[in-house]
C-alpha positions in Angstrom: -32.2 78.0 -17.1 -33.0 75.4 -19.3 -30.1 73.6 -21.0 -31.0 74.6 -24.6 -31.2 78.3 -23.5 -27.7 78.0 -21.9 -26.3 76.5 -24.8 -27.7 78.9 -27.4 -26.8 81.9 -24.8 -23.1 80.5 -24.5 -22.8 80.1 -28.5 -24.3 83.4 -29.2 -21.4 85.4 -27.2 -18.5 86.7 -28.5 -15.8 85.5 -26.2 -15.6 83.2 -23.2 -13.1 82.6 -20.4 -11.1 79.4 -20.7 -10.6 77.5 -17.3 -7.5 74.9 -17.0 -5.4 73.5 -14.8 -2.0 71.7 -14.7 -1.1 68.5 -13.1 -1.0 70.1 -10.0 -4.3 71.5 -10.2 -2.7 75.0 -10.7 -5.8 77.0 -12.3 -5.2 79.4 -15.3 -7.4 81.3 -16.7 -7.7 83.0 -20.5 -10.4 85.0 -22.5 -10.7 82.9 -25.7 -12.7 83.4 -29.3 -14.8 80.2 -29.6 -17.3 78.3 -31.7 -20.2 75.7 -30.8 -21.7 73.1 -32.9 -23.5 70.8 -31.3 -21.9 69.9 -27.6 -18.6 70.5 -28.9 -16.6 74.1 -28.6 -13.9 74.9 -30.7 -11.1 77.4 -30.0 -8.0 77.8 -32.0 -4.4 79.2 -31.3 -4.3 81.7 -34.0 -1.7 84.0 -35.5 -2.3 87.0 -33.0 0.8 88.0 -31.7 2.1 86.0 -28.8 5.2 85.5 -26.9 5.1 82.2 -27.5 2.9 79.1 -29.7 3.8 77.0 -26.4 1.1 78.1 -24.8 0.0 77.6 -21.3 -3.5 76.2 -21.9 -1.7 73.8 -24.0 0.1 72.0 -21.5 -2.3 72.0 -19.2 -4.8 70.3 -21.4 -2.1 67.8 -22.2 -1.6 67.2 -18.4 -5.3 67.3 -17.3 -7.8 67.6 -20.3 -10.8 68.5 -17.8 -11.7 72.2 -18.1 -14.4 74.6 -18.3 -15.5 77.9 -20.0 -17.4 80.7 -18.9 -19.8 83.2 -20.7 -21.0 85.9 -18.8 -23.6 88.9 -19.5 -23.2 92.2 -17.2 -25.7 94.8 -17.4 -26.5 98.0 -15.1 -30.1 96.9 -14.8 -28.9 93.7 -12.4 -32.6 91.7 -13.9 -30.8 91.5 -16.8 -27.4 89.4 -15.2 -26.9 85.8 -16.8 -24.0 83.1 -17.1 -23.3 80.0 -18.8 -20.7 77.5 -17.9 -19.7 74.4 -20.1 -17.9 71.7 -18.4 -16.3 68.9 -20.1 -13.0 67.2 -22.1 -10.9 68.8 -24.0 -8.6 67.3 -26.8 -5.8 69.4 -28.9 -5.8 68.5 -32.5 -2.6 69.7 -35.0 -4.3 68.5 -37.9 -7.5 66.5 -39.1 -10.8 66.9 -39.4 -11.3 68.3 -36.1 -9.4 70.9 -36.5 -10.8 71.5 -40.5 -14.3 71.5 -38.7 -12.5 74.0 -35.9 -11.2 76.4 -38.3 -14.2 76.1 -40.5 -16.7 76.9 -37.4 -14.5 80.0 -36.1 -14.3 81.6 -39.5 -17.8 81.7 -40.1 -18.2 83.1 -36.5 -15.4 86.0 -36.7 -15.1 87.9 -39.7 -11.9 88.8 -38.4 -10.3 85.6 -39.5 -10.5 86.8 -43.0 -7.5 88.8 -42.0 -6.0 86.6 -39.1 -4.7 83.4 -40.1 -5.7 80.2 -38.4 -2.1 78.3 -38.4 -2.1 76.6 -35.0 -3.8 73.8 -33.1 -7.2 73.5 -32.6 -9.0 72.8 -29.2 -11.9 70.9 -29.0 -14.0 70.7 -25.9 -16.7 68.0 -25.6 -19.1 69.2 -22.9 -20.5 66.9 -20.5 -22.5 69.6 -18.6 -24.1 72.9 -19.5 -24.9 75.1 -16.4 -26.1 78.8 -16.0 -27.6 81.3 -13.7 -30.0 84.3 -14.8 -31.7 87.1 -12.9 
């Protein structure tokens, strides 16, 4: 799968799995909504119900900013299967231009953000490698 195709398939998907690891390399996987702008992936802590705003993914990124995001497509027709992984370095933004850009890109992709507030930090992942597979 060409890099361009991988990036396009990834960007058009509605949800990804974000993989982080803490300082002891203990993995943590969580589904996220996201938006892609060039080679930066944005996801945010929004106002959906959570037990805490101090999320494990944020603590993990502070300790170890190397992350991966995975998008996959399953079909009963296995000739239609594919996946794309984005590996990169994450930064957490609590204010500033990257936070504003992340909110803008997420609102542009998801109409749900007309009803759900974006009020938390933005995670910006600078992608260093796109990889993928298709049947």
